[in-house]
N, C-alpha and C positions, 0 to 999 in steps of 0.2 A: 245153722247153729245160732242161738241167741246168746248175747252177752249182756249182763245186767249193768255192769259198771266197767269203764275202761278209761285210759288216759290218752290224750292226743296232743302232739306238738304241732303247732302251725307257724310257718314263717311266711310273711307277706312283705315282699320287697317292691318298692316303686322307685324307678330311676328316670330322671329327666336329664336331657342334654339340650342346652340352648344354643342357638346359632350366634348369639352375642352375649356378653356378660350381663347378668341380672344384678342391678345395683341395690334393689330393696325388694323384699318379699315378705308377705304375711300368709301363713298357712294354718289350716284347721284340719286335724286328723281325728277320725272315728275308727280306731283300730284295736281297741282293748275289748275283749269279749265280755259279755254280761255275766252276772253271777246270780243264781237263784237256787231253788230247791233241786233242780235236775242238772245244773251246770255250775261247777265250782272252778273258779279261776285260781290256779295254783301259782302261776307266775306270769309276769308280763314285762317286757322291756321294749323300748323304742329307741333305735339308734338313728340319729339324723346327721348326715354329712353334707356340707360343712355344719359344724355344731352351732346351734343357736345360742344366744347369750343367756336368756332366762325363759325357758318354756313354761307355760302355765297350764296346769291340769285343773279340770273342772268337770261338772256334770251338767248336761244340757236339760232343757225343759221336759224331755221324754225319759230322763233317767240314764242316759248313755254317758259313759266316760269319754271325754274329749281332751285334746291337747292343742293349745294355740302356741305357735312359735314364729319368730321373725328372724330374718337374716338381713343384716345391714351391710355386710361385706360383699364385694363383687364376687360372683361365682358363675361358672359356666355349666355346672352340673349340680344336681340335687339327688341324694339317695335317702330314702326313708325305709328302714327295715324294722318290722314289727315281729317279735318272737313271743309266742304265748304257749302255755301248757294248761290244759283244762281237763277236769275229770267230768265225765258224762254219765248220766243215768238215763234209762229209757223215759221218754216223755210221752204223756197221754196213754200210759198203760191202763187197760180197762175202760177205754173210751166207749161210750154208748151214745152214738149220734142221735138216735131216736128218742133219747130221754132228755134232750136239751130243751130249754124254753122255746116256745113257738115264736115265729117271726113277728106276728102282730103284737105280742106282749113286749118283746124287746124293742121294736121300733116305737111302740106307743110310749114307753117310759122315757124315751129320749126326746119326745116332742116338747116344745116350749109351752109351759103352763105357768102363768104368773103365780109366784109364791111357792111353786113346787120345788122339791129337792133337785139340786143340780148334779147331774152325772158328768164327771170330767171326760168320760169316753166320748161324749157327744162331738168333740172336735174331730174324731176319726170318722164321723158320718159326713163331714163337709168335704166339698171338692178341694183339691190342692193343685199346685202348679203342674205337676206331672200327671195328675189324675183329674182332668176336668170332667164336668158333668156332660156326657155325650148321650144323646137319645139312642144311638146305635148300641150302646152298651146294654140297654135294657133288654134288647132282643136275646142276648146271651143268657139271660135269667128267666126267660119266658117259661111259665109252668112250674117253676121251682120254689118260689117264695110266697106261697099262699099264707094267709093270716094264721092258719092252724098248723102250718108245716114247721117241725122242729128246726131251729136255726142250723145246728151242726149237720143235720141230715141234708138240708138244702145246700149248705156250703160244700159238703163233700160231693154232691151231685154236680155243682157248678165247677168244682175242680176237675172232675172227670170230663165235663163238657169242653172246657178250655183245652185240656190235654189232648182230647181226640180231634178237636176242630182246628187247632193251630200247630204248625210244624216248628219244631226247634231247629234253628239254623244259625250256627255261629257266624258272627259278623254281618248278619242280615239287617241289623239296625244299628244306629248310633245311640249314644247316651241321650241325645236330645231329639230322637225321632218321635214325632207326635203320636199319641195313642190312636188317633183317627187313622193314621197310615198303617199301623199294626193291624187294626181291624180290617182294613181293605186287603192287605197283602197276605193275611192269614199265616204269618210266620214271624218269628222273633227269637228273643233270648229270655233268660229267666227274669230279668228286670221287666220286660214287656208283659210277660204273663202275670207277674205279681201285680203290676199296675192294672191290667185288665180285670183281674179278679177283685181287687180292691174297689175299682170303679163300679162294678156290678153290685157288689154288696152295699156300697154307700147309696146307690140309687134306690135301694129298697129299704133305706133307713137303718142299716145295720153297720155298726162300727167295724172298720178294717184297718189294720196296721201293716205297714211295709216292714219286712225284716231283712237285714243284710247279715251275711255270715259266710260260713265255709261248709263245704259238702264233701263227704267221702263217697266216691262213686260206687264203692263196694261196701254197702252198709253192714254194720256189725250183726244185725239181725239176720243177714243172709238175704236171699231173693235175687231178683234181676238187677243187673248194674243200673245205676241211675245216670240220667243225662247230664253231660257237662264234664268238667275235669275236677280233680281234687283241688278245688280252687274257690274263688269268690262265688257266692250264690245269693239268690234272693227268693223269698217266698212271702206268704201272707199269714196274718193272724186275724181271726174273726172273734168277736166278743160274744160269748154264750155262757154267762154265769150260771153256776149250779148244775152244769153238765157233768155226769160221772166220767172220770178220767181227765178232767180239766182242772188246772190249779185254781186256787181260791181267787186269783186275779181275773179269772174268766176268759183268758185268751187261749184259743185253740189254733195251733200251727197247721197250715195246709200248704203243700208244695205242688202247684199246678204244673210245673215243668215236668215233674216225675210222677204225678198222680199218686201221691203218697202223703200220709200223715206222718210227719217227722218223728222218728223214734230216737235212735242214738247216733245217727250219722250226720246230723246237722248241728253246727256250732253257731250260736247266736251272738252277733257282735253289737248290733244296734237296732232300735226300732224307731219308726217315725211315720209321717203321713205318706211319704214317697221317697224315691231315691235322693232327692235334693236335701232331705233332712239328715241323711246318714251316709253321704258320700265319704268313702274311705279317706281321701285326701283331696283338698281343694285349696285354692288361694288366689291371691292377686300379686302380680309382680310388676316392677318397673324395669324396663329394658328387656333383654332376652332376644332381641332381633325379631325377624318376621315369622319365625317358626321354631318349633322345638320337637324333639322326638321323645316318646314316652314308652317305657317298657315296664310291665308288671308281671311278677312271678310269685306264685303261691305254691307252697309245698305243705302237705299234711302227712304226719307219721304217727301211726299207732305205736305207743311206747310201753303200755303196761295194761295187762288184764288184771283187774283187782278182784272181781268177784264173779265166778261163773254162774250162769243162771241154772235153775233147777230143771227147766224144761222150756218148750216153745212158748212164745208170747201169746197172751190171750187177746187176740184182735181178730176174731172170726169175720167181722164185717169188712175187713180190709182185703180179703181174698180177691185176687184178680185185679187189684188196682195197678199192679206193675206188669200186667201181661203185655201191654203195648210199649214198644221201644221205638223212638223216632229213628 
């Protein structure tokens, strides 16, 4: 069954317990979902305990909502609970990967030429802290990114190649596991696969963004269950402007963990160069002892079907992408 529009409630709770009191803390949160033509943010609240004095809301350089908060009172625990309600419509309906601009043209328009028009997306071609330029990454894209190959078509093939060549294994890597190690061990989690795919695309001169968000393991469109939990997730966007089925901003979402073009089961929270730009919660503390415990819980709940679809989705090129389950 396909559903064209529905609403989803997401609760994301992070809980720290410190071995000694923290006397001063500064934190940054990226927990508010994005809003655009296919995702409407209906409500969002952020509960912080103990309560900070004057949290500051702002928008970062990538257009993500963020909140800075500080705690000057001693505390042995910290809880941050984000509650959101979003309305989702199918994304990339009518996508035609073969009708996207070719790799040579996209990469060519982003090369530096004195006096030429500057494309802001060029920053997503450059290496980043979690996605260094590794020669081994190029091997993953061998034969896919010829100058006359449509970008979206090549990127979908790369997504399939990563999905089939790497095993999803929970807790097989840490947040700071080097990408080179993931390449060697051939296993990882969604963050690793997103970094792998971004790295390959960038080596071929194609802009790629890292996306953080949430995932419904049983997508509204139906089909095979997706890998992971109804929880935090990460995937990639590749820039292919003018492609049928892609919004005017030119960004096409691709999920290598599940070998799928996200439709209605992915909630986008933030975009950046890599995980470091969109970490849900990070900070610096004074005190806290030698160690602390961290627990994170995410729940997603379908709350309202707004508009039933007339029939099955028109995405014939996508058949078979979900046949393989880790």
